[in-house]
N, C-alpha and C positions, 0 to 999 in steps of 0.2 A: 347586595348583586352585584354595584358595580367591581364587585370582588369577582362573582362567576365572569362577569368580562374580562374581568385578567388574564383570570386561573384559568378560560377558556382560552385568549387567544397567545399564552404563553407556554402552550398543547405543541407540542412540534407540531408539522401540516407531511401530512402520510399521502397525498399523493397530491397534482395539478390535475386537477380534471378537464381538457371542455374550461380554460380560466379562474374555473373554482376548487382553491384550496380546499383540501378537504382531513381534517385529524378522527383521531383515532373513535371519540366520544360521538362522531358523524355518522360513523358509518355502521354493521352490526360484524358479523365473523368472517362470513362468507366474502361479503367485500375486503375486508380487512386481507384478507387472503387475495385473496384478486387485485389488489393497490399494490401487496406488496410482492408479485407476480409480474406485473405490472411492467414496476421498479425494476425491479431483476433483467428482466428481459430490454428491459429501455437503455441498463448500462450497459448488456450484450449486442446490442444493435449498434452504441458507439462506440467498443471496440470493436467490430469487425469492418462501421464505417474508415476508421480508421487506418486497417490490414487494406480497404479492397481501398481505400487514394493509392496509399505508401503501394503496392500493385501493380493498376493502371502508369506511377507514375514511373516504375521498372521499368514496364513492359515497353509504356513511350521511349524511358533511354532506351533499350536496347536496341528495339528499330531503329535507332539514329543511326545510332552503329554496327550495324547489318548495314544500312546506308553507307556512309561513311568505307566502308571493310569495303561494298562490292561499287562502289567507286572508286575504290584506289586501285583494281585490280582492271577494272575498263580503262585506262589513261595506256596501258600497253595495250590492245585487244585497240586501238583510235591513231596510235603512234606507224604501230605496222601499215591500217590500211592507207594510210596518208604516207609512207614511206613511196605504194604499190604508183 
């Protein structure tokens, strides 16, 4: 019987859901298919999150450069007003 427990523990975990690890032997065919989809979706979302974070940071940097460019143009206008 201890061999059965060891064999089951060596079986790879298909999915961890609500802090519970599920192996293939714990699931029926439909659940295995759904678990597989959840795993794919999770990996895809992780990739999209990284891309989103990159977009947000790049967009913030773009806005900083735009503001810097605008400020670089304004001193000319301020100097002209001061001379009058």
